[in-house]
C-alpha positions in Angstrom: -41.0 62.3 -18.9 -41.9 65.8 -17.8 -38.5 66.6 -16.4 -36.9 65.2 -19.6 -38.9 67.6 -21.8 -38.5 70.5 -19.5 -34.8 69.9 -19.3 -34.5 69.6 -23.1 -36.3 72.9 -23.8 -34.5 74.9 -21.1 -31.1 73.4 -22.1 -31.5 74.3 -25.8 -32.6 77.9 -24.9 -29.6 78.4 -22.7 -27.2 77.3 -25.4 -28.4 79.9 -27.9 -28.5 82.7 -25.3 -25.1 82.1 -23.9 -23.2 81.1 -27.0 -21.3 84.4 -27.7 -20.0 84.7 -24.1 -19.2 81.0 -24.1 -17.0 81.4 -27.2 -15.2 84.4 -25.6 -14.6 82.4 -22.4 -13.1 79.5 -24.4 -10.8 81.8 -26.3 -9.6 83.6 -23.1 -8.9 80.3 -21.4 -6.4 79.3 -24.0 -5.1 82.8 -24.9 -1.8 82.2 -23.1 -1.3 78.7 -24.4 0.9 77.8 -27.4 -0.8 74.5 -28.3 -4.3 75.7 -28.9 -5.9 74.9 -32.2 -5.9 78.6 -33.0 -5.7 82.0 -31.3 -8.4 84.2 -32.6 -9.2 87.6 -31.2 -11.3 87.1 -28.1 -14.1 89.6 -29.0 -14.1 89.5 -32.8 -17.3 88.1 -34.4 -17.2 88.9 -38.1 -20.8 87.9 -38.7 -24.0 87.2 -36.7 -23.7 83.5 -37.3 -20.2 83.5 -35.9 -21.7 84.1 -32.5 -23.2 80.7 -32.7 -19.9 78.9 -33.7 -19.8 75.5 -32.1 -23.5 75.4 -31.1 -24.5 72.6 -33.5 -23.0 69.9 -31.2 -24.6 71.2 -27.9 -27.9 71.9 -29.6 -28.1 68.3 -30.7 -27.0 66.8 -27.4 -27.3 69.4 -24.6 -31.0 69.3 -24.6 -30.8 65.5 -24.0 -27.9 66.0 -21.7 -29.9 68.5 -19.6 -32.8 66.1 -19.6 -30.6 63.3 -18.5 -29.2 65.5 -15.7 -32.5 66.5 -14.3 -33.9 63.0 -14.6 -31.0 61.5 -12.7 -31.2 64.3 -10.1 -34.9 64.0 -9.5 -34.9 60.2 -9.3 -32.0 60.0 -6.9 -33.4 62.5 -4.4 -35.9 60.1 -2.7 -33.0 57.8 -1.7 -30.9 60.6 -0.2 -31.2 62.7 3.0 -33.7 65.5 2.9 -31.1 68.2 3.3 -28.7 70.3 1.2 -26.2 67.5 1.6 -28.6 65.1 -0.1 -29.3 67.7 -2.8 -25.6 68.1 -3.4 -25.1 64.3 -3.7 -28.1 64.1 -6.1 -26.5 66.8 -8.2 -23.2 64.9 -8.3 -25.1 61.8 -9.4 -26.8 63.8 -12.1 -23.5 65.2 -13.3 -21.9 61.8 -13.5 -25.0 60.4 -15.4 -24.6 63.1 -18.0 -21.0 62.4 -18.6 -21.5 60.1 -21.6 -23.0 63.0 -23.5 -21.1 65.9 -21.9 -17.6 64.7 -22.7 -18.0 64.4 -26.5 -20.2 67.5 -26.7 -17.6 69.6 -24.9 -14.7 68.2 -27.0 -16.5 69.0 -30.3 -17.8 72.3 -29.1 -14.5 73.7 -27.8 -12.5 72.7 -30.9 -15.2 74.2 -33.2 -15.2 77.4 -31.1 -11.5 77.9 -31.7 -11.6 76.8 -35.3 -13.9 79.2 -37.2 -13.2 77.5 -40.5 -14.4 74.1 -39.2 -18.0 73.1 -38.5 -18.9 70.9 -35.5 -19.5 68.1 -38.0 -16.0 68.5 -39.5 -14.5 68.5 -36.0 -16.3 65.3 -35.1 -15.2 63.5 -38.3 -11.6 64.5 -37.8 -11.6 63.2 -34.2 -13.2 59.9 -35.3 -10.8 59.5 -38.2 -7.7 60.1 -36.1 -8.7 58.5 -32.8 -11.9 56.5 -33.3 -14.8 56.8 -30.9 -12.4 57.2 -28.1 -11.3 60.5 -29.6 -14.7 62.1 -28.7 -13.8 61.6 -25.1 -10.6 63.6 -25.0 -10.5 65.3 -21.6 -13.2 63.0 -20.4 -11.7 62.4 -17.0 -11.5 66.1 -16.0 -14.9 66.7 -17.6 -16.5 64.0 -15.4 -14.9 65.5 -12.2 -15.9 69.0 -13.2 -19.5 68.0 -13.9 -20.0 65.9 -10.7 -18.6 68.6 -8.4 -20.2 71.4 -10.4 -23.7 70.1 -10.5 -23.5 69.2 -6.8 -22.9 72.8 -6.0 -25.4 73.8 -8.7 -28.5 72.1 -7.3 -27.5 72.7 -3.6 -27.0 76.4 -4.2 -30.3 76.8 -6.1 -32.2 75.0 -3.3 -30.4 77.0 -0.6 -30.9 80.4 -2.4 -34.6 80.2 -3.1 -35.8 80.5 0.5 -33.7 83.7 0.9 -36.2 85.6 -1.2 -39.6 86.8 -0.2 -41.5 84.7 -2.7 -39.7 81.4 -3.1 -42.2 80.2 -5.7 -42.3 83.5 -7.6 -40.6 84.1 -10.9 -38.2 86.7 -9.5 -36.9 84.3 -6.9 -36.4 81.6 -9.5 -34.5 84.0 -11.7 -32.2 85.2 -8.9 -31.7 81.8 -7.4 -30.9 80.3 -10.8 -28.4 83.0 -11.5 -26.7 82.7 -8.1 -26.6 78.9 -8.5 -24.9 79.3 -11.9 -22.2 81.7 -10.5 -21.5 79.5 -7.5 -21.1 76.5 -9.7 -18.6 78.0 -12.1 -16.7 79.6 -9.2 -16.3 76.2 -7.6 -15.0 74.4 -10.8 -13.5 77.1 -13.0 -9.8 76.0 -12.8 -11.0 72.5 -13.8 -12.8 74.0 -16.7 -9.7 75.8 -17.9 -7.7 72.6 -17.8 -10.5 70.8 -19.6 -10.6 73.4 -22.4 -6.8 73.3 -22.8 -6.8 69.5 -23.0 -9.6 69.4 -25.5 -8.3 72.2 -27.8 -4.6 71.2 -27.9 -3.1 70.3 -31.3 -3.2 66.5 -31.4 -0.6 64.5 -33.3 -1.7 62.3 -36.2 -1.6 58.5 -35.8 1.9 58.1 -37.2 3.2 61.0 -35.0 1.7 59.3 -32.0 3.7 56.2 -32.6 6.8 58.3 -32.7 6.0 59.6 -29.2 6.3 56.2 -27.5 9.9 57.0 -26.6 8.8 60.1 -24.7 5.6 59.2 -22.9 6.1 61.4 -19.9 3.2 63.8 -19.6 1.5 62.2 -22.7 -2.1 60.8 -22.7 -3.5 58.0 -24.8 -4.2 60.3 -27.7 -0.6 61.4 -27.9 -1.3 64.9 -26.6 -0.7 66.2 -23.1 -2.6 64.7 -20.2 -4.8 66.8 -18.0 -2.1 67.0 -15.3 0.6 68.0 -17.8 -1.7 70.7 -19.3 -2.3 72.1 -15.8 1.4 72.0 -15.1 2.3 73.8 -18.3 -0.4 76.4 -17.9 0.9 77.2 -14.4 4.4 77.5 -15.8 3.2 79.9 -18.5 1.2 82.3 -16.3 1.1 81.2 -12.7 -2.0 80.6 -10.7 -3.9 83.4 -12.4 -4.0 81.5 -15.7 -6.6 79.2 -14.1 -9.0 82.1 -13.8 -8.6 83.6 -17.3 -12.1 84.5 -18.6 -13.7 84.2 -15.2 -15.5 87.5 -15.4 -17.0 86.7 -18.7 -18.0 83.3 -17.3 -19.8 84.8 -14.3 -21.8 87.2 -16.5 -22.8 84.3 -18.8 -23.5 82.0 -15.8 -25.9 84.4 -14.1 -27.8 85.2 -17.3 -28.0 81.7 -18.8 -28.9 79.9 -15.5 -31.5 82.4 -14.5 -33.3 82.0 -17.8 -32.8 78.2 -17.8 -34.3 77.7 -14.4 -37.2 80.0 -15.2 -38.0 78.0 -18.4 -37.6 74.7 -16.6 -39.8 75.6 -13.7 -42.4 77.1 -16.1 -42.6 73.9 -18.2 -42.8 71.7 -15.2 -45.7 73.9 -13.8 -47.6 73.4 -17.1 -47.2 69.6 -16.8 -48.4 69.6 -13.2 -51.4 71.8 -14.1 -52.6 70.1 -17.2 -51.6 66.4 -16.7 -54.3 64.1 -15.5 -54.1 63.5 -11.7 -53.1 59.9 -12.0 -50.4 60.6 -14.6 -48.9 63.8 -13.2 -45.1 63.7 -12.8 -43.5 63.8 -9.4 -42.8 67.4 -8.6 -39.1 68.2 -9.1 -37.4 69.5 -6.0 -35.8 72.4 -8.0 
């Protein structure tokens, strides 16, 4: 329960902190595409609230997602080798466990970020109306792969980086290790994230239009839009290999800042539980 609460608090804080840079990243990732929902100026935020565009969905679910991630990670560790390989595998398991919440959250968030006139609630209703519950899982396959690989690197890098600093249990070491872990994670999966964003933000045909596409199924997914592979192929045709790294600089800045703070909050909350919980009911110390 402790890691659930710590994960929830740290996840919600990281969403609010990283929202403006996350919006810029999403816009840059689809800036060369011609099937994005919209193409707003990457750095234009007309109001303060516009820097939080698309955060409703992650605020409602990312806390729980983060809690699920840390819970699955911590509970799988005892059954895996006591090494960075075991840590990597536990991170992969945590990433896969969080998929059920991550896929719909990402789909709603990305579409809301590129549609300033639509709220997260409106985006969700539109997806449900046109595609049913399955519509919330557009881009789910590439999201699952991204999260499994990404969180494997995330936890392994964090555990590997902490001992490199003079005070592994100190706040400075946690901040730096968390920031490094975030950057390493995004560097390892960034092309997958670009494809995911393009799949989830493409203009999807309505139900009647999807029926008309049956004669030209090549490259089409179940929702009538382009599949992940076709989105990747078309992105490469538009801008070459560099298109898979659009927005990487912004992503690295956000990754270091957000993950440094997130790990610091998580570790702090876990320490409070270990310090004040009765001895017989104290949670198992997270290996993070």
